[in-house]
N, C-alpha and C positions, 0 to 999 in steps of 0.2 A: 506495499501501499505506500509506502513512503517510498519509494523506487520513484513510482508512478508518479505517487505527488512534483519528484521533483524533477524528471522529466516537465509534467504538464508544467509547471511552473519557468522550465526552463522554454519551454514551447510561448514563452509571454500567456499563461492561461491560469493565473497564480489566484482569479475568484475560483474557477476549478479546482484546482488543491489543496486547498486552504480548510477546505470539510471534511478532505481526505484527511493531512495532517491531524486536524479535534478528534478523528475517527481513530489515530495511529495514538496521539497518544490519551484518549480517554481509556482504550483498551491495555498499554502500559506508559503509567505514569511517568517509565522516569527514561522512555526512548528520545533517546536525547540527540539522536537522529533528527525522531520529527520536531521536535523541540527548536533547536536551530532553524531548521527550513518551516517554520511556522512563525519561529520570529524575524526569519527573513520577511520573511512575509509581507509581515506588519512592519516592521521598518521603508517596508519599500510601501506602502503604504500610508505615512506619514505617522503611524498611528507608537510610539514609544514607548509610553506609557502600559501599553499591550505587550509587545514586544518585551520588557520588565519584565515584566506578569509571568510571561510565559516561561524566562529563563530562571527564575530565581530560585523553585524547586534545583534545578539544571545544577544548579552553581553549589547546591545544598548537595546534592546526591556523585556526581561528578565533578567536582573542585582541580581535577588534577587533567579533562577534557580539552585538547587546544582545540575543537568546534569551536566549541560550547566561553570557553575565555574571551573566547580572539570573536564570539557575536556579540559577549556582554562589553566587551570595549567599542563594538565599532558602534553600539546604543549611546554610549557614552561620548563617543566621538562627535556624532550629528545629537546629541546636544548643547554640544560645543562644550563638553568636561576631557580635555586634552593631557589635563591630568590623571583623573582618572581611568581615562581610557589605556 
């Protein structure tokens, strides 16, 4: 499901990808790949609070996951918090 959603995202069909990613997270709340992909869609939609809400539990669960850390840094950068990024 996550792989297909990422293909949709890359094809510019984020609106179709988002429900798939939300369902993937509903089924497995610890799925870092789904969370990162969903956070990327929320950033693209300028929903930084939504991206933060998705990433917060992932940072606690996957503190050493480079993709999670990178996406969290991207949110900070988008907010203008270069120190926090």
